[in-house]
N, C-alpha and C positions, 0 to 999 in steps of 0.2 A: 109363648113360643110353640105350644102344641097346636094352636089354631092355624099356624103358618108352616107346620111341618118342620119346625126347628130351623127354618131358613129365613133370612131376611128377605122380606117382600121386594119385588121390583117396582119401580115407579111406573105408573100408568099415565095416560094422558087425561083421564077423567078429572082428576084433582090437580092438575099441573099448575093452576093459578095459585094454589096454596103454597106448593113447594117453591114456586117463582117468587112469591112475595117474601117468603123466609130468606131466600137467596138474595134478594134485593136489600134486605136489612142487614144481612151478614157480610155481604161482599165489600162494602166500604170500610167496615171494621177490620176486615182481614187485610185490605190494602194498607190501612194505617198501621196495623201490626207489623207488617213486612217492612214498611218504611221505618218504623221505630227500631226494629231489630237490626236493619241494615246500618243504622246510625249507632248501634250498640246501646240504645236506650232501654235497658232491661226493665226498669220500673214502668215505663210507659207501655212496654210490650205486655208485661204482665196485667196491667190495668185494661188493656184492650182485650186480652184473652179472657179476662173475667167478664168483660162486657159481652163477648160472644156466648159465654156460658150463661149469662143472665138472659140474654135474648132467646137462647134455647130452652131455658127453663120456663120462661113466660110462653113461649110457643107450645111447649108440652102441657102447661097448665091450661092454657086457653083452648087447646084443641081436645082435651079430655079423651085420650085414646081408650081409657078404661071404660068409658060409656059407649064409645063407638064400637068396641069389641062386641057389644051386644046388639047393635043397631045397624052398623055399616062396616063390614069387615074390610072391604076394599079401601075405604078412607082411613080406617084404623091402621091398615098396613102401610099405607102411604106416610102417615104421620110417624110410625115406628121407623120407617126407612130414613126419613128426614132427621129424626133424632139420632140414629145410629151414625149418620153422616156427619152431624155436628160433634158427636163424641169422637169420631175419628179425626176430625179437624182439630179438636182440642188436643 
């Protein structure tokens, strides 16, 4: 948090492809979740929410922001911003 002045970084365009790829993976799951909840299928909705959580966890592990913090602060910030967005979504 100190490296970013205790502020969530804004998304730049340099690494837009990474955030777009994550969005492409998450968006269909969110649509399924909304459809399930509209039909009051709570169990399906929870399963889909966990699927979003798993995708976010995999993204975090694959992108390794703890390594990028030392080598590419801008990309690290983008990853942190994406993860915060997923947390907000959940």
